[in-house]
Backbone bond lengths (Angstrom), bond angles and torsions (degrees), N, CA, C in turn:
res aa  C-N    CA-C-N  psi(-1)  N-CA   C-N-CA  omega(-1)  CA-C   N-CA-C  phi
1 X - - - 1.456 - - 1.531 111.04 -
2 X 1.343 116.41 -40.26 1.463 119.23 179.35 1.522 111.45 -64.46
3 X 1.322 117.03 -34.01 1.459 120.96 178.90 1.529 111.17 -65.00
4 X 1.311 116.35 -36.01 1.471 120.48 177.61 1.523 110.18 -65.07
5 X 1.333 117.28 -46.30 1.459 120.70 179.85 1.529 111.29 -65.31
6 X 1.323 116.81 -38.98 1.457 120.35 177.84 1.519 110.87 -64.06
7 X 1.317 117.24 -40.99 1.465 121.40 177.98 1.525 111.07 -63.31
8 X 1.312 116.78 -44.40 1.471 120.70 177.99 1.527 110.61 -62.66
9 X 1.319 117.03 -42.51 1.462 121.01 179.98 1.530 111.26 -63.44
10 X 1.328 117.10 -46.78 1.463 120.78 -179.28 1.522 110.56 -64.34
11 X 1.321 117.62 -43.20 1.469 120.96 -179.54 1.527 111.13 -64.67
12 X 1.325 117.69 -43.69 1.464 119.51 -179.30 1.526 110.87 -70.50
13 X 1.318 118.14 -35.91 1.470 120.48 176.73 1.521 110.81 -65.28
14 X 1.321 117.04 -42.24 1.461 120.80 177.77 1.524 110.30 -63.40
15 X 1.325 117.17 -42.38 1.460 120.40 177.71 1.517 112.78 -61.82
16 X 1.313 116.51 -42.88 1.465 120.82 177.71 1.519 111.16 -63.81
17 X 1.314 116.56 -42.54 1.465 120.73 -179.85 1.523 110.90 -63.73
18 X 1.345 117.13 -41.52 1.462 121.06 178.26 1.523 110.40 -64.85
19 X 1.327 117.33 -41.53 1.467 120.72 178.78 1.529 111.15 -63.52
20 X 1.329 116.72 -39.69 1.466 119.86 179.69 1.519 111.91 -66.56
21 X 1.322 116.89 -36.06 1.460 119.55 -177.28 1.530 113.29 -81.85
22 X 1.314 118.76 -14.01 1.457 121.16 -178.77 1.517 112.82 -76.59
23 X 1.300 118.00 -32.17 1.458 120.80 -175.80 1.534 109.41 -101.76
24 X 1.347 117.28 132.76 1.461 120.52 -177.68 1.532 112.77 -61.97
25 X 1.326 117.30 -38.33 1.456 120.15 -179.08 1.528 110.62 -64.66
26 X 1.318 117.03 -36.97 1.461 121.18 178.36 1.519 111.14 -66.80
27 X 1.335 116.42 -38.19 1.466 119.51 178.23 1.514 111.01 -63.04
28 X 1.327 116.35 -41.82 1.473 120.21 179.69 1.524 109.61 -64.98
29 X 1.313 117.30 -44.31 1.459 120.98 179.36 1.519 111.16 -64.07
30 X 1.316 117.14 -41.25 1.453 121.29 179.22 1.522 110.86 -63.49
31 X 1.323 116.84 -40.11 1.465 120.53 177.70 1.526 110.72 -63.98
32 X 1.325 116.86 -41.41 1.464 120.16 179.21 1.520 111.55 -63.44
33 X 1.331 116.75 -41.99 1.459 120.84 179.46 1.519 110.27 -63.28
34 X 1.323 116.39 -44.19 1.465 120.01 -179.90 1.520 110.81 -63.71
35 X 1.320 117.25 -42.66 1.466 120.27 179.09 1.528 110.89 -63.73
36 X 1.324 118.03 -42.43 1.469 121.14 178.74 1.526 111.19 -63.24
37 X 1.337 117.21 -40.68 1.470 120.42 179.11 1.523 110.71 -65.55
38 X 1.339 117.59 -39.64 1.464 120.54 179.35 1.519 110.39 -66.24
39 X 1.320 117.29 -42.90 1.466 120.69 178.55 1.526 110.53 -64.38
40 X 1.318 118.09 -41.86 1.459 121.26 179.81 1.525 111.34 -65.03
41 X 1.335 117.14 -43.37 1.464 120.42 178.79 1.523 110.69 -63.97
42 X 1.325 116.72 -39.28 1.460 120.62 178.17 1.520 110.78 -65.90
43 X 1.323 117.36 -41.93 1.472 120.57 179.22 1.527 111.00 -63.34
44 X 1.325 117.46 -43.92 1.473 120.10 177.96 1.523 110.81 -63.83
45 X 1.329 116.91 -41.06 1.459 120.03 179.14 1.520 111.16 -62.98
46 X 1.324 116.53 -44.72 1.472 120.21 -179.54 1.523 110.40 -65.10
47 X 1.322 118.20 -42.97 1.465 120.47 178.72 1.524 111.83 -62.91
48 X 1.317 116.99 -38.58 1.465 119.81 177.20 1.521 111.20 -72.15
49 X 1.339 117.41 -34.12 1.454 121.41 -177.08 1.525 111.90 -71.05
50 X 1.342 117.20 -43.50 1.456 119.03 -178.32 1.525 112.07 -86.54
51 X 1.322 116.29 1.59 1.461 123.84 173.96 1.529 113.33 55.68
52 X 1.324 115.51 43.60 1.462 120.26 175.54 1.526 109.31 -67.64
53 X 1.320 115.47 -38.58 1.461 120.83 -177.05 1.530 108.49 -107.49
54 X 1.295 118.05 59.14 1.461 122.21 -171.95 1.533 114.32 -47.61
55 X 1.319 120.38 -55.66 1.469 116.21 -179.69 1.530 113.16 -76.69
56 X 1.334 117.45 -8.46 1.462 121.01 -175.85 1.525 111.19 -118.52
57 X 1.306 118.31 49.04 1.465 120.64 178.41 1.529 108.48 -65.76
58 X 1.307 115.51 115.92 1.465 120.75 -177.56 1.523 110.00 -87.56
59 X 1.308 118.12 135.79 1.464 119.90 176.90 1.525 110.42 -71.17
60 X 1.302 115.17 152.65 1.457 119.52 177.31 1.529 106.80 -101.41
61 X 1.329 115.52 100.02 1.458 122.53 177.78 1.531 107.92 -140.32
62 X 1.319 118.54 170.96 1.469 120.09 -175.79 1.533 114.03 -57.15
63 X 1.322 118.05 -33.72 1.462 120.17 -179.47 1.526 111.33 -68.07
64 X 1.323 117.34 -47.89 1.468 119.05 -178.96 1.524 111.02 -70.03
65 X 1.325 117.37 -36.64 1.466 119.78 177.96 1.525 110.08 -66.15
66 X 1.322 117.54 -42.42 1.462 120.75 178.94 1.509 112.45 -64.19
67 X 1.337 116.60 -42.08 1.460 120.27 178.28 1.524 110.70 -63.15
68 X 1.320 115.95 -42.99 1.464 120.03 179.24 1.520 111.09 -67.99
69 X 1.332 117.56 -38.68 1.463 120.58 -179.68 1.527 111.58 -65.56
70 X 1.319 116.81 -38.28 1.462 119.82 -177.52 1.525 111.54 -80.69
71 X 1.330 117.65 -44.38 1.463 121.01 -172.90 1.526 114.83 -98.69
72 X 1.325 118.00 -17.90 1.456 121.29 179.59 1.517 111.70 73.60
73 X 1.333 117.04 -139.95 1.464 122.24 -178.94 1.525 112.61 -59.63
74 X 1.331 120.00 -42.21 1.465 118.37 174.77 1.528 112.75 -59.49
75 X 1.323 117.45 -29.84 1.456 120.80 176.68 1.521 111.92 -66.18
76 X 1.333 116.58 -40.39 1.462 120.40 176.53 1.518 109.97 -64.63
77 X 1.326 116.55 -43.00 1.465 119.68 178.63 1.527 111.24 -65.29
78 X 1.323 116.99 -37.22 1.461 121.36 176.42 1.526 110.84 -62.03
79 X 1.320 117.07 -45.79 1.465 120.72 178.92 1.532 111.55 -63.71
80 X 1.340 116.73 -37.90 1.460 120.18 177.25 1.517 110.22 -65.66
81 X 1.331 117.38 -40.58 1.464 120.93 178.63 1.515 111.93 -64.73
82 X 1.319 116.42 -41.96 1.470 119.75 177.94 1.527 110.13 -63.45
83 X 1.318 115.78 -42.00 1.472 119.53 179.80 1.529 110.08 -65.77
84 X 1.329 118.16 -37.36 1.461 120.99 178.15 1.526 110.69 -64.43
85 X 1.328 117.06 -43.19 1.466 120.83 179.88 1.527 110.81 -64.04
86 X 1.319 116.64 -40.56 1.456 120.65 -178.98 1.524 111.54 -69.52
87 X 1.333 117.17 -38.66 1.460 120.69 -176.04 1.526 113.39 -79.16
88 X 1.328 117.50 -24.61 1.470 119.74 -177.14 1.483 111.97 -94.11
């Protein structure tokens, strides 16, 4: 049963990837998304590395990177606020 689901997942992912690469507008959008995710991951890594937010070290995972990529600096502050509420 797992092999069937894996096959469906791989086939649908390949189909989506082919559809995205066929249209020029999709390629541009995909490049922008990738660049934003890389910049967000780098910003989170640098903030954690230089320990600016010592008690609020944010994990680097798809959720935090996505929030930072979409919202920018307010996204980082939002994640810090959520972490403060959860920890206190």
